[in-house]
N, C-alpha and C positions, 0 to 999 in steps of 0.2 A: 504494500500500500504506500503510495506516495501522496502526501498531503499537499493540497494546493497552497499557494501563497496566501490566498484569502483566509484559509483555515488557520495557518500559522500566525498571521497577523491578528485574527480574531482572538486567539488565546492571549497573545501579547497585550492587546487592547483591554481585554477583560481583566488581566492581571493589573494593568495600569489603573483601571477604574477601581479595582479592589483595594489597591494600595492607597488610592486617593481618599477612599471612604465615602460616606454618604452625607457629610455636612453640607457640601456644595457640589453642584454639577461641574464636570470637566468639559471644557469647550473642545469642539472638533479640531480647531486650529492648534490647540495645545497637544492633542493626541497626534496630530500630523507632525508637529515639530519634534516631539519626543521619539516618534517612530520612524521618521523619514519617509512616510507614506503620504501621498496626496490627500487633500481634504475629500475630493470626489471618491477616491477608492475607499477611504474610511467610511464615508456615508453608505457606500455599497455594502460594506462589511457589517455595519451596524444595523441595517434594515432587517435581515433575518434574525439577528440576535434580539432586536426589539420585538419583533413579531412573536418570537418564542418566549418572551417574558423574562429574558435575562437582564435586559437593561431598560431603563426608562429615560425619557428625554424631556427636557423642558425648553420652551421657546423663550425668546427675548434676550435682552442685553445680559442678564445674569443666567441665561440658559446654558444648556449643555447636556451631558450624559452622566449617568451613574448606574451602578448595579441595582437591579430590582430585587435581588436575592443576596443572601450572605455568600461570600466567596467559598465558605465551607460546604455550601449546598449546590455548587456548580462544579461538575466534573469535566475533565478534559474530554471524556467520551461524549458527554452531552453536547459540547461545542462541536465536536467532529460530526456527530449525527445531524446537528442543525445545519452545518455548513456543507457537508459532503453527502448527506442522505443516509449513510450507514458507515459502520466501522467494519471493514473487511478487506481481505487481501485481493479478492476478485469480485466481479459482478455477480457471480453465482452464489456468493456468500450473502448477498442482500436478499432478505426474505421476499421483497417485492419483485425481484427479478429472477429468483432461483428457478421458478417453473418455466421461464422463457428460455433457459439454456437448452440448446438442441442436444447436448451431450450428457445431460443429467442422468439418464438411465444407464449409461455405460461408461461414464468417466471414472477411471481408476484412481484419480487423484483428488476428486472433489472433497472427499471426507478429510483429507489432509488439510486442504485450504479452509474448510469449515472449522476444524478443530483449532488450527492456528489462529483463525479470526476470532474465535470465542475467547481464547487465551488473551489475545491482544485487547479485545473489547473489555474483558474483565479488569485487566491491568489499567487501562485508560479510565475506566469508570472508578477505579480506586484512588485516582489522583485528583484532588480538588484544587481549585484556584488558591485556596488558603494554604495548601501544602506547598504550592509554588512560591507564594508570597513569603512563607516562613522558611524557605530554603530546605524543605524536607525531602525533596526529590533528588535522589543521587543516582548516577548511572551504575549499571551492573558492571561488575569487574570481569 
């Protein structure tokens, strides 16, 4: 599975919002400056996150964006599902597309990809934004 730039930036933006807290919203321009991503691209990234209820936005001079949930209640898996549609190594691992695979009845490796995808999904679901903020996520040796 290769994550899109949109998804990687979405996680970074949500971590930034989580670090900022909920006392005041963070402006899109501030997110753009700190991430090096254009305002237009950030707005594209924020749209599905807002629709999914992970962020809330306020208009006006004092407006901006903030998390709608606690960072401990948002997992990396949640963000990937919102941005990518599913967590999986192949399209046949996506429940919505699995029946469309013309090889599903005789594919000798499908169960390998399904098993690996489940392990990946479980691990990503176990990592919250708060874990990232607190520096608790360490690479495997």
